NUSENU-908216 format. One record per residue (C-alpha): residue in three letters; x, y negated, z negated. Coordinates in Angstrom, 3 decimals, always signed. Example, Ala and Ser with C-alpha at 12.3 -4.5 7.8 and 13.67 -1.06 7.14 Angstrom:
+-----+----------+----------+----------+
! res !       px !       py !       pz !
+-----+----------+----------+----------+
! ala !  +12.300 !   +4.500 !   -7.800 !
! ser !  +13.670 !   +1.060 !   -7.140 !
+-----+----------+----------+----------+
END
This chain:
+-----+----------+----------+----------+
! res !       px !       py !       pz !
+-----+----------+----------+----------+
! met !  +70.707 ! +127.974 ! -234.461 !
! his !  +66.995 ! +128.030 ! -235.123 !
! asp !  +65.011 ! +125.736 ! -237.387 !
! val !  +63.316 ! +127.342 ! -240.353 !
! pro !  +59.939 ! +125.811 ! -241.153 !
! gly !  +59.698 ! +124.295 ! -244.605 !
! ser !  +63.412 ! +123.777 ! -244.999 !
! val !  +65.587 ! +120.864 ! -244.259 !
! val !  +68.377 ! +121.693 ! -242.075 !
! thr !  +71.411 ! +119.391 ! -242.003 !
! asn !  +73.756 ! +119.646 ! -239.115 !
! val !  +77.134 ! +118.627 ! -240.540 !
! thr !  +80.239 ! +118.982 ! -238.468 !
! pro !  +83.465 ! +119.060 ! -240.553 !
! pro !  +86.189 ! +116.520 ! -239.495 !
! val !  +89.104 ! +117.801 ! -237.519 !
! arg !  +92.654 ! +116.580 ! -238.669 !
! leu !  +95.097 ! +116.583 ! -235.808 !
! asn !  +98.164 ! +115.433 ! -237.954 !
! pro !  +98.070 ! +116.830 ! -241.434 !
! pro !  +99.700 ! +114.584 ! -244.048 !
! pro ! +103.272 ! +115.574 ! -244.845 !
! thr ! +104.106 ! +116.872 ! -248.228 !
! asp ! +106.134 ! +114.229 ! -250.318 !
! thr ! +109.345 ! +115.483 ! -251.801 !
! leu ! +111.935 ! +113.909 ! -254.204 !
! gly ! +114.371 ! +113.230 ! -251.363 !
! asp ! +111.696 ! +111.436 ! -249.388 !
! arg ! +110.978 ! +109.208 ! -252.335 !
! val ! +114.654 ! +108.330 ! -252.806 !
! arg ! +115.037 ! +107.510 ! -249.140 !
! ala ! +111.991 ! +105.366 ! -249.336 !
! leu ! +113.591 ! +103.265 ! -252.105 !
! lys ! +116.859 ! +102.659 ! -250.078 !
! leu ! +117.161 !  +99.188 ! -248.491 !
! pro ! +117.526 !  +99.085 ! -244.756 !
! glu ! +121.122 !  +98.515 ! -243.476 !
! thr ! +121.832 !  +95.202 ! -241.734 !
! thr ! +124.431 !  +94.144 ! -239.263 !
! his ! +126.261 !  +92.009 ! -241.914 !
! ser ! +126.683 !  +94.953 ! -244.297 !
! arg ! +128.069 !  +97.108 ! -241.534 !
! ser ! +130.774 !  +94.460 ! -240.603 !
! arg ! +131.967 !  +93.770 ! -244.182 !
! pro ! +134.602 !  +96.586 ! -244.306 !
! met ! +136.155 !  +95.278 ! -241.090 !
! leu ! +136.481 !  +91.785 ! -242.606 !
! trp ! +138.320 !  +93.105 ! -245.658 !
! ile ! +140.671 !  +95.085 ! -243.463 !
! ala ! +141.489 !  +91.972 ! -241.378 !
! met ! +142.128 !  +89.844 ! -244.484 !
! leu ! +144.407 !  +92.508 ! -245.918 !
! ala ! +146.416 !  +92.659 ! -242.671 !
! val ! +146.868 !  +88.852 ! -242.648 !
! cys ! +148.123 !  +88.903 ! -246.256 !
! val ! +150.623 !  +91.635 ! -245.419 !
! val ! +151.951 !  +89.680 ! -242.410 !
! val ! +152.262 !  +86.398 ! -244.384 !
! gly ! +153.986 !  +88.120 ! -247.273 !
! ala ! +156.463 !  +89.892 ! -245.011 !
! gly ! +157.300 !  +86.620 ! -243.220 !
! gly ! +157.850 !  +84.819 ! -246.508 !
! trp ! +160.128 !  +87.571 ! -247.794 !
! phe ! +162.268 !  +87.601 ! -244.627 !
! gly ! +162.460 !  +83.786 ! -244.683 !
! tyr ! +163.638 !  +83.820 ! -248.300 !
! gln ! +166.302 !  +86.396 ! -247.520 !
! arg ! +167.455 !  +84.282 ! -244.564 !
! tyr ! +167.657 !  +81.215 ! -246.846 !
! leu ! +169.784 !  +83.103 ! -249.360 !
! gln ! +172.187 !  +84.203 ! -246.619 !
! thr ! +172.481 !  +80.668 ! -245.210 !
! thr ! +173.127 !  +79.194 ! -248.673 !
! ala ! +175.776 !  +81.816 ! -249.387 !
! arg ! +177.648 !  +80.882 ! -246.198 !
! ala ! +177.316 !  +77.137 ! -246.778 !
! gln ! +178.959 !  +77.038 ! -250.201 !
! pro ! +181.306 !  +79.314 ! -252.126 !
! ser ! +179.452 !  +81.709 ! -254.320 !
! thr ! +180.638 !  +82.620 ! -257.771 !
! glu ! +180.382 !  +86.316 ! -258.508 !
! lys ! +180.546 !  +87.740 ! -261.986 !
! pro ! +182.163 !  +91.155 ! -261.850 !
! ala ! +180.962 !  +93.930 ! -264.047 !
! glu ! +183.241 !  +94.493 ! -267.016 !
! ser ! +182.419 !  +98.135 ! -267.316 !
! ser ! +185.230 ! +100.654 ! -267.039 !
! thr ! +183.085 ! +103.087 ! -265.055 !
! pro ! +183.805 ! +103.693 ! -261.377 !
! ser ! +180.476 ! +102.100 ! -260.427 !
! ala ! +181.581 !  +98.648 ! -261.637 !
! ala ! +183.403 !  +97.685 ! -258.430 !
! pro ! +180.428 !  +98.374 ! -256.110 !
! ala ! +178.292 !  +96.196 ! -258.379 !
! val ! +180.415 !  +93.158 ! -257.450 !
! ala ! +180.155 !  +93.915 ! -253.741 !
! ala ! +176.398 !  +94.414 ! -253.987 !
! ser ! +175.919 !  +90.840 ! -255.244 !
! ala ! +177.514 !  +89.405 ! -252.073 !
! pro ! +175.327 !  +88.393 ! -249.098 !
! gln ! +174.526 !  +91.222 ! -246.732 !
! asn ! +176.089 !  +89.555 ! -243.702 !
! ile ! +179.464 !  +88.987 ! -245.437 !
! pro ! +181.265 !  +92.252 ! -246.263 !
! ala ! +182.669 !  +92.309 ! -249.767 !
! leu ! +186.449 !  +92.205 ! -250.024 !
! pro ! +188.129 !  +95.140 ! -251.719 !
! ser ! +189.349 !  +94.614 ! -255.249 !
! pro ! +193.075 !  +93.837 ! -255.505 !
! ala ! +195.097 !  +96.918 ! -256.121 !
! ala ! +197.128 !  +95.221 ! -258.821 !
! ala ! +194.039 !  +94.169 ! -260.810 !
! ser ! +192.164 !  +96.762 ! -262.774 !
! glu ! +188.481 !  +96.316 ! -263.468 !
! gly ! +189.132 !  +95.606 ! -267.106 !
! asn ! +191.668 !  +92.888 ! -266.263 !
! ile ! +189.323 !  +90.788 ! -264.077 !
! ser ! +187.928 !  +87.681 ! -265.716 !
! leu ! +186.071 !  +86.152 ! -262.757 !
! val ! +185.761 !  +86.486 ! -258.980 !
! ser ! +184.944 !  +83.490 ! -256.785 !
! thr ! +185.131 !  +82.532 ! -253.125 !
! gly ! +186.457 !  +79.331 ! -251.610 !
! tyr ! +188.592 !  +77.911 ! -248.829 !
! ile ! +192.316 !  +77.587 ! -248.201 !
! met ! +193.662 !  +74.065 ! -247.909 !
! thr ! +197.012 !  +72.310 ! -247.778 !
! ser ! +198.247 !  +70.439 ! -250.815 !
! arg ! +199.205 !  +67.502 ! -248.582 !
! arg ! +197.962 !  +66.759 ! -245.073 !
! ile ! +199.818 !  +63.844 ! -243.469 !
! leu ! +198.475 !  +61.656 ! -240.682 !
! val ! +201.514 !  +60.581 ! -238.672 !
! ser ! +200.889 !  +57.064 ! -237.355 !
! pro ! +203.224 !  +54.445 ! -235.859 !
! lys ! +203.840 !  +51.351 ! -237.965 !
! val ! +203.836 !  +49.144 ! -234.874 !
! ile ! +201.292 !  +48.717 ! -232.114 !
! gly ! +202.305 !  +49.845 ! -228.681 !
! met ! +202.177 !  +52.418 ! -225.920 !
! val ! +203.478 !  +55.940 ! -226.373 !
! val ! +206.297 !  +56.582 ! -223.889 !
! tyr ! +207.543 !  +59.873 ! -225.381 !
! leu ! +205.645 !  +62.506 ! -227.386 !
! asn ! +207.148 !  +65.647 ! -228.870 !
! ala ! +204.231 !  +67.014 ! -230.915 !
! glu ! +202.471 !  +70.278 ! -230.065 !
! glu ! +199.998 !  +72.189 ! -232.236 !
! gly ! +201.619 !  +74.941 ! -234.265 !
! arg ! +205.207 !  +73.762 ! -233.763 !
! leu ! +207.500 !  +73.765 ! -236.790 !
! val ! +209.411 !  +70.510 ! -237.271 !
! lys ! +212.147 !  +69.400 ! -239.634 !
! gln ! +212.144 !  +66.204 ! -241.647 !
! gly ! +213.637 !  +63.382 ! -239.570 !
! glu ! +212.991 !  +65.059 ! -236.216 !
! val ! +211.808 !  +62.639 ! -233.506 !
! leu ! +208.115 !  +63.143 ! -232.769 !
! ala ! +207.375 !  +60.146 ! -230.528 !
! lys ! +208.726 !  +56.871 ! -229.155 !
! met ! +206.848 !  +53.623 ! -228.536 !
! glu ! +207.541 !  +50.991 ! -225.881 !
! ser ! +210.252 !  +48.725 ! -227.383 !
! val ! +210.871 !  +45.915 ! -224.850 !
! glu ! +209.205 !  +43.189 ! -226.908 !
! phe ! +210.651 !  +44.399 ! -230.197 !
! gln ! +214.168 !  +44.566 ! -228.730 !
! ala ! +213.892 !  +40.940 ! -227.551 !
! asp ! +212.698 !  +39.793 ! -230.986 !
! tyr ! +215.622 !  +41.596 ! -232.567 !
! asp ! +218.147 !  +39.921 ! -230.257 !
! leu ! +216.676 !  +36.463 ! -230.991 !
! ala ! +216.869 !  +37.104 ! -234.720 !
! val ! +220.519 !  +38.140 ! -234.422 !
! ala ! +221.413 !  +34.921 ! -232.560 !
! ala ! +219.527 !  +32.706 ! -235.024 !
! leu ! +221.311 !  +34.312 ! -237.945 !
! glu ! +224.711 !  +33.778 ! -236.358 !
! leu ! +223.915 !  +30.085 ! -235.806 !
! ala ! +222.870 !  +29.581 ! -239.418 !
! gln ! +225.988 !  +31.331 ! -240.691 !
! gln ! +228.276 !  +29.118 ! -238.576 !
! gln ! +226.581 !  +25.975 ! -239.856 !
! leu ! +227.059 !  +27.122 ! -243.423 !
! thr ! +230.710 !  +27.896 ! -242.792 !
! glu ! +231.252 !  +24.440 ! -241.353 !
! leu ! +229.805 !  +22.806 ! -244.446 !
! gln ! +231.779 !  +24.978 ! -246.816 !
! asn ! +235.102 !  +24.345 ! -245.054 !
! gly ! +234.598 !  +20.576 ! -245.047 !
! asn ! +236.134 !  +18.044 ! -242.601 !
! arg ! +239.271 !  +18.873 ! -240.709 !
! pro ! +242.491 !  +16.855 ! -241.351 !
! glu ! +242.302 !  +15.501 ! -237.836 !
! asp ! +238.891 !  +14.000 ! -238.531 !
! ile ! +240.157 !  +12.397 ! -241.724 !
! ala ! +243.172 !  +10.939 ! -239.899 !
! gln ! +240.886 !   +9.490 ! -237.244 !
! ser ! +238.797 !   +7.794 ! -239.909 !
! glu ! +241.871 !   +6.357 ! -241.566 !
! ala ! +242.980 !   +4.911 ! -238.219 !
! glu ! +239.585 !   +3.287 ! -237.742 !
! val ! +239.899 !   +1.706 ! -241.192 !
! gly ! +243.382 !   +0.346 ! -240.356 !
! glu ! +242.125 !   -1.117 ! -237.087 !
! ala ! +239.238 !   -2.803 ! -238.840 !
! glu ! +241.536 !   -4.217 ! -241.539 !
! ala ! +243.835 !   -5.697 ! -238.865 !
! gln ! +240.914 !   -7.375 ! -237.153 !
! leu ! +239.720 !   -8.626 ! -240.499 !
! ala ! +243.063 !  -10.294 ! -241.219 !
! gln ! +243.056 !  -12.037 ! -237.834 !
! leu ! +239.483 !  -13.212 ! -238.206 !
! glu ! +240.179 !  -14.456 ! -241.703 !
! ala ! +243.129 !  -16.526 ! -240.510 !
! asp ! +241.122 !  -17.860 ! -237.587 !
! trp ! +238.252 !  -18.823 ! -239.847 !
! lys ! +240.528 !  -20.688 ! -242.306 !
! arg ! +242.227 !  -22.588 ! -239.478 !
! lys ! +238.936 !  -23.722 ! -238.026 !
! arg ! +237.784 !  -24.801 ! -241.474 !
! asp ! +240.828 !  -27.139 ! -241.737 !
! leu ! +240.122 !  -28.520 ! -238.290 !
! arg ! +236.540 !  -29.166 ! -239.238 !
! thr ! +237.607 !  -31.501 ! -242.006 !
! ser ! +239.627 !  -33.593 ! -239.546 !
! gly ! +236.597 !  -33.894 ! -237.255 !
! ile ! +238.089 !  -32.005 ! -234.335 !
! leu ! +235.878 !  -28.845 ! -234.563 !
! thr ! +232.103 !  -28.749 ! -234.494 !
! pro ! +230.113 !  -27.123 ! -237.318 !
! ala ! +228.790 !  -24.420 ! -234.928 !
! glu ! +232.232 !  -23.189 ! -234.091 !
! leu ! +233.122 !  -23.009 ! -237.753 !
! asp ! +230.002 !  -21.006 ! -238.560 !
! ser ! +230.697 !  -18.518 ! -235.745 !
! ala ! +234.239 !  -17.900 ! -236.963 !
! glu ! +232.989 !  -17.388 ! -240.503 !
! ala ! +230.310 !  -14.893 ! -239.366 !
! gln ! +232.817 !  -12.815 ! -237.436 !
! tyr ! +235.070 !  -12.694 ! -240.439 !
! arg ! +232.416 !  -11.642 ! -242.874 !
! gly ! +230.970 !   -8.982 ! -240.421 !
! thr ! +234.365 !   -7.416 ! -239.992 !
! leu ! +234.807 !   -7.436 ! -243.749 !
! lys ! +231.635 !   -5.347 ! -244.164 !
! lys ! +232.749 !   -3.015 ! -241.400 !
! val ! +235.996 !   -2.366 ! -243.211 !
! glu ! +234.078 !   -1.560 ! -246.399 !
! arg ! +231.809 !   +0.852 ! -244.488 !
! leu ! +234.707 !   +2.669 ! -242.858 !
! lys ! +236.499 !   +3.017 ! -246.189 !
! ala ! +233.368 !   +4.553 ! -247.774 !
! ala ! +232.975 !   +7.000 ! -244.888 !
! leu ! +236.636 !   +7.966 ! -245.223 !
! lys ! +236.119 !   +8.637 ! -248.921 !
! leu ! +233.111 !  +10.873 ! -248.222 !
! met ! +235.044 !  +12.804 ! -245.607 !
! lys ! +237.770 !  +13.449 ! -248.118 !
! ile ! +235.232 !  +14.555 ! -250.794 !
! gly ! +233.395 !  +16.918 ! -248.411 !
! pro ! +229.669 !  +17.709 ! -247.858 !
! arg ! +227.101 !  +17.469 ! -250.633 !
! glu ! +226.169 !  +20.558 ! -252.637 !
! glu ! +222.551 !  +20.153 ! -251.608 !
! lys ! +223.435 !  +20.532 ! -247.939 !
! ile ! +225.419 !  +23.661 ! -248.657 !
! ala ! +222.492 !  +25.112 ! -250.627 !
! ala ! +220.104 !  +24.287 ! -247.780 !
! ala ! +222.432 !  +25.973 ! -245.302 !
! lys ! +222.565 !  +29.064 ! -247.502 !
! ala ! +218.765 !  +29.171 ! -247.669 !
! glu ! +218.575 !  +28.946 ! -243.886 !
! val ! +220.940 !  +31.882 ! -243.612 !
! arg ! +218.739 !  +33.952 ! -245.927 !
! arg ! +215.643 !  +33.077 ! -243.901 !
! arg ! +217.278 !  +34.102 ! -240.652 !
! asp ! +218.533 !  +37.286 ! -242.269 !
! ala ! +214.984 !  +38.168 ! -243.399 !
! glu ! +213.691 !  +37.613 ! -239.879 !
! leu ! +216.425 !  +39.899 ! -238.585 !
! val ! +215.461 !  +42.623 ! -241.061 !
! lys ! +211.838 !  +42.353 ! -239.986 !
! ala ! +212.736 !  +42.504 ! -236.298 !
! lys ! +214.986 !  +45.505 ! -236.881 !
! trp ! +212.246 !  +47.256 ! -238.874 !
! arg ! +209.843 !  +46.853 ! -235.973 !
! leu ! +212.417 !  +48.043 ! -233.477 !
! asp ! +213.353 !  +51.072 ! -235.568 !
! asn ! +209.700 !  +52.023 ! -236.056 !
! cys ! +209.287 !  +52.376 ! -232.318 !
! thr ! +210.817 !  +55.803 ! -232.964 !
! ile ! +208.486 !  +57.983 ! -235.065 !
! lys ! +210.119 !  +60.779 ! -237.045 !
! ala ! +208.668 !  +63.685 ! -239.021 !
! pro ! +208.171 !  +62.602 ! -242.654 !
! ile ! +208.445 !  +66.162 ! -244.066 !
! asp ! +209.275 !  +69.720 ! -243.079 !
! gly ! +206.051 !  +71.232 ! -241.791 !
! thr ! +203.805 !  +72.352 ! -238.968 !
! ile ! +201.922 !  +70.229 ! -236.438 !
! leu ! +198.242 !  +70.909 ! -237.126 !
! lys ! +196.611 !  +68.624 ! -234.554 !
! lys ! +197.743 !  +66.276 ! -231.770 !
! asn ! +195.709 !  +63.066 ! -231.525 !
! ala ! +197.461 !  +61.117 ! -228.736 !
! glu ! +199.162 !  +61.555 ! -225.393 !
! glu ! +201.893 !  +59.725 ! -223.512 !
! gly ! +200.513 !  +56.474 ! -222.139 !
! asn ! +198.018 !  +55.916 ! -224.970 !
! ile ! +197.970 !  +52.631 ! -226.857 !
! val ! +198.174 !  +53.619 ! -230.525 !
! asp ! +197.112 !  +51.256 ! -233.296 !
! ala ! +196.654 !  +52.503 ! -236.860 !
! arg ! +194.066 !  +49.759 ! -237.496 !
! met ! +191.734 !  +50.881 ! -234.713 !
! met ! +188.434 !  +52.469 ! -235.691 !
! asn ! +187.873 !  +53.906 ! -232.219 !
! gly ! +190.565 !  +55.273 ! -229.972 !
! ser ! +194.025 !  +56.494 ! -230.846 !
! asn ! +194.996 !  +55.493 ! -234.366 !
! thr ! +197.292 !  +58.434 ! -235.197 !
! leu ! +199.771 !  +60.509 ! -233.266 !
! cys ! +199.280 !  +63.856 ! -235.003 !
! glu ! +198.445 !  +65.641 ! -238.243 !
! met ! +200.993 !  +67.806 ! -240.010 !
! ala ! +201.364 !  +69.715 ! -243.266 !
! asn ! +203.712 !  +72.083 ! -245.031 !
! leu ! +201.962 !  +75.464 ! -244.824 !
! ala ! +204.232 !  +76.817 ! -247.549 !
! asp ! +202.499 !  +74.479 ! -249.988 !
! ile ! +198.890 !  +75.655 ! -249.831 !
! glu ! +196.050 !  +76.050 ! -252.325 !
! ala ! +192.635 !  +77.631 ! -252.575 !
! glu ! +189.772 !  +75.276 ! -253.399 !
! leu ! +186.920 !  +76.883 ! -255.315 !
! met ! +183.625 !  +75.851 ! -256.846 !
! val ! +183.308 !  +77.580 ! -260.212 !
! gln ! +179.868 !  +77.408 ! -261.764 !
! glu ! +179.622 !  +75.555 ! -265.050 !
! arg ! +178.509 !  +78.694 ! -266.883 !
! asp ! +181.747 !  +80.444 ! -265.822 !
! val ! +184.273 !  +77.618 ! -266.071 !
! ser ! +185.192 !  +78.650 ! -269.624 !
! arg ! +186.865 !  +81.722 ! -268.098 !
! val ! +189.282 !  +79.579 ! -266.057 !
! his ! +192.224 !  +77.567 ! -267.389 !
! val ! +195.337 !  +75.917 ! -265.974 !
! gly ! +198.188 !  +78.374 ! -265.568 !
! gln ! +195.917 !  +81.405 ! -265.244 !
! arg ! +197.195 !  +84.113 ! -262.896 !
! cys ! +195.096 !  +84.928 ! -259.838 !
! gln ! +195.093 !  +87.149 ! -256.786 !
! val ! +194.019 !  +85.692 ! -253.427 !
! gln ! +192.664 !  +87.565 ! -250.397 !
! ala ! +191.832 !  +85.894 ! -247.094 !
! glu ! +188.592 !  +86.865 ! -245.405 !
! ala ! +190.448 !  +87.450 ! -242.146 !
! tyr ! +193.166 !  +89.656 ! -243.703 !
! arg ! +191.494 !  +91.483 ! -246.541 !
! glu ! +194.288 !  +94.005 ! -246.886 !
! arg ! +196.814 !  +91.297 ! -247.877 !
! ile ! +196.991 !  +90.168 ! -251.488 !
! tyr ! +198.813 !  +86.996 ! -252.546 !
! glu ! +199.736 !  +85.884 ! -256.023 !
! gly ! +198.360 !  +82.584 ! -257.280 !
! val ! +198.036 !  +80.429 ! -260.362 !
! val ! +195.406 !  +77.867 ! -261.375 !
! ser ! +197.100 !  +74.514 ! -260.780 !
! arg ! +194.337 !  +72.169 ! -261.922 !
! leu ! +190.666 !  +71.744 ! -262.757 !
! met ! +189.206 !  +68.628 ! -261.210 !
! pro ! +188.042 !  +65.981 ! -263.712 !
! ile ! +184.660 !  +65.447 ! -262.018 !
! ala ! +181.980 !  +68.103 ! -261.550 !
! glu ! +179.752 !  +68.539 ! -258.496 !
! arg ! +176.333 !  +67.582 ! -259.830 !
! ser ! +174.381 !  +68.934 ! -256.863 !
! lys ! +176.073 !  +72.352 ! -257.119 !
! gly ! +176.449 !  +72.542 ! -260.873 !
! ala ! +180.081 !  +73.553 ! -260.411 !
! ile ! +183.628 !  +72.416 ! -261.205 !
! pro ! +186.198 !  +72.173 ! -258.362 !
! val ! +189.245 !  +74.331 ! -259.120 !
! arg ! +192.557 !  +74.494 ! -257.254 !
! val ! +194.672 !  +77.657 ! -257.151 !
! lys ! +198.298 !  +77.396 ! -256.025 !
! ile ! +199.185 !  +80.278 ! -253.666 !
! thr ! +202.643 !  +81.818 ! -253.381 !
! val ! +203.393 !  +82.667 ! -249.737 !
! pro ! +206.471 !  +84.678 ! -248.673 !
! met ! +208.888 !  +82.845 ! -246.406 !
! asp ! +208.327 !  +85.192 ! -243.469 !
! glu ! +204.525 !  +84.730 ! -243.664 !
! ile ! +204.347 !  +80.934 ! -243.799 !
! gly ! +201.693 !  +79.817 ! -241.317 !
! val ! +201.104 !  +83.363 ! -240.056 !
! tyr ! +198.128 !  +84.643 ! -242.032 !
! leu ! +196.924 !  +81.924 ! -244.392 !
! lys ! +195.714 !  +78.892 ! -242.463 !
! pro ! +193.888 !  +75.766 ! -243.630 !
! asp ! +190.084 !  +75.968 ! -243.927 !
! met ! +190.042 !  +79.784 ! -243.906 !
! ser ! +187.702 !  +81.407 ! -246.437 !
! ala ! +189.289 !  +83.355 ! -249.252 !
! arg ! +188.380 !  +85.330 ! -252.324 !
! val ! +190.143 !  +84.614 ! -255.611 !
! thr ! +190.242 !  +87.066 ! -258.517 !
! phe ! +190.979 !  +85.394 ! -261.843 !
! leu ! +192.887 !  +87.717 ! -264.172 !
! lys ! +192.659 !  +87.867 ! -267.919 !
! asp ! +195.650 !  +86.774 ! -269.950 !
+-----+----------+----------+----------+
END
């Protein structure tokens, strides 16, 4: 380029832009306003997911634990079920649905229609009387005839105790009573004629001696006045006379008593001694007889508590204090716990139907025998007893003590 004279030439080089500025758009502006993401914001969704999983696990565990508690409570105590009183076919399954899941519901009795059911409850079978057979004396068992499940008749020998000591006591009591009776008989019969005759002879002998001594004493008294006899000899003769005189009086009194007989007081004392010896004999015989233990009732041996050779004492806290347990399985009841809200549906004499848990297909007739006078405060229930009628050929076969049973109370 050439310079032109008289002009000012400016050499200006325009700037060169290697990176042209980008054109701003609406999206770029919005992105520019967005806050940068941090590590904490990215991990927040994972934290919520973890907390939600923990809540689900805790809730599921609590629900299963509650269901387990309900099942355990239902097995521990009889549950009272309130059957649906609807006449629709779905009423019966409603009763079974209220039972615990692990205990299958018993079928409704065939004889009871849904409209005739007042209440359904579960309980346990028990005997009306359970007897503990114990010996009345302390000793060793030498014979035992008691086996579980065996039927026995009243009065049948169940066991025998060692009786050596009791037999000896009985023999001594018998001898003592015989002695007392003989002594009483002797007093009541009085003295024998031979004894009275002997006493009379002794009186005659003493009177004869008295007469001789009296004559001797009088003779010596006359001699004393003449001075031939000493005063000592006279005193000795007089003493012998007067002593014999008293002897004669004593023998006469004894003879009179022998003729009268013994005093009434002695006879009464002898009678009392006889009664005392008789009481001792009764006691000794009672002990000896109780060495043989017999069945108190007709029934079944439920449990054997001793063996031959055991020392059995009913007063012992530890060891053998009973021989066996027995009961009449024809006289059984069902014990129930009826909730207070439902006890108004139950009354004495009400007809029932009983089904055992083990034999659900068998139905037995029953009747409410009594409502206990005291309620169970902890359970909020009233104990109820239902008398069960068992056929003769099924006594002790199906219904056994402590078995669970279901009782259906029928409307009048």
